C-alpha positions, 0 to 999 in steps of 0.5 A: 340428138342431131343427125347427120342426114341431108334432106331435100324437099322437091317442091316448095309449096305449103305443105313443104313449108309446113314440114320445113318449119316443123324440122327446124322448129324441132332442131334434130336436123340442122339447117345446113342439112336441109335443102329445098328446090322446085321447078322455076319459082326462084322468089318462093325458094328465096323466101324459104331460104330467108324465113327458115335458113335452109339451103335453096337451090335450083332443081337442075343443081341439086347434087344427089350424091349428098342427099340421103332422103328426098321428100317429094311434095309437088302438085300431082299435075307436075309429077310426070315432069319431075320423074322424068328429071329424077330418072337420070339424076337419082342415086340408089342410096336415096330414100324417097318419101312421097307426099304426093296425093293419089301416087302409090308406091307401086307407081313410084317403083315402076317410074324410078330406078330399079330397087329405089327405096320408097315410102308413101307418106300423108303428113297434114299442115299441123307438121307446122307446129310439130303436131301432125298425124302422119302416115307411112306406107313403105313400098316393096323395096324399103327395108327396115333402115329405111323405114326407121330413118323415114319414121325418125324424120317424120316423128319431128313433125308429130305422131307417126303411124305406119299403115298399109297403103290400102288404108291410106285413102281413109287415113287421108280423109281423117288425118290429111283433110281432117284439119279443115273440118275442125276449122270449119267447125270452129268457123261456125262456133265463132259465128254463134259466139259473136251472135251471142255477144262475144267479140271475135278474138275471145270466141276464137280463143274459147273454141280452140282451148275447148277443142284442145281440151277435149283432144287431150281428154281422148288421148290421156283418158284412154276412153271413147269419145262415146263414153266421154260424151256421155259422161258430160251429158246430163239429161235434159241439160244444155249439152243434151239440147245441143246434141239433140240439135246436131242430130236433128240438123244431120251433124254426125252424118255430115261428118261421116259423109265428109271423111268418106268423101274425102277418102273417096276422092283420094282413091279417085285421084290415084286412078286418074293420076296414074292413068294420065298421060304423064304415066310415061 
């Protein structure tokens, strides 16, 4: 069912493109209701307009009277100038979805017009194929309708999880940064596969299908990864040997620490950004 909501993206980088691509692919939000803008990169706007059929417009010409949802996907370093611009342009009815890493809902509410409804979100780049794991953390002014609208939109990109904002850092460490961990794992599998005589294209497909199958097993069988691991591990077999090597080389600890470090960096960025000079 198509919706009549008009959606604008403030920012035109890779995350904006992934979200736009997913929304267009899913089809519930017509292209004519999708707007994209940035500070000064006209060529990038033209690229997105040509590729996805959305409306590309200069930031200064964006008509907030006709915008229902504004998705902020700018770089953190640009957020000060962006919010200085928004203060005089925003309308009370516009729902803000902020995907800017490290920026809390309380900071957003303090630097936007009073009572503006804000929801902090954390999608990932799998939005491109409508398979994102996306978090939502509503601000204090966001009412049930705003939360419902935000979830309706983000659900077109994959699965949506409503979480307390204090959990956003660990969510970022798992789902926001997570695709890169799996790509890294697949890189190493490719190296081992080609070293063992398989061609690159074949081993890439094998590793991707194996990862996909394992993920579906977790989602569909409703058993813990630990139980599923034990079920496929015969004593003294090949899987047991491989798992022993992972343990010996610190594979489990490496994964644990990657998530913890990413979550820690998310918290650090929040402190750095919100105490920086752009906090006018």
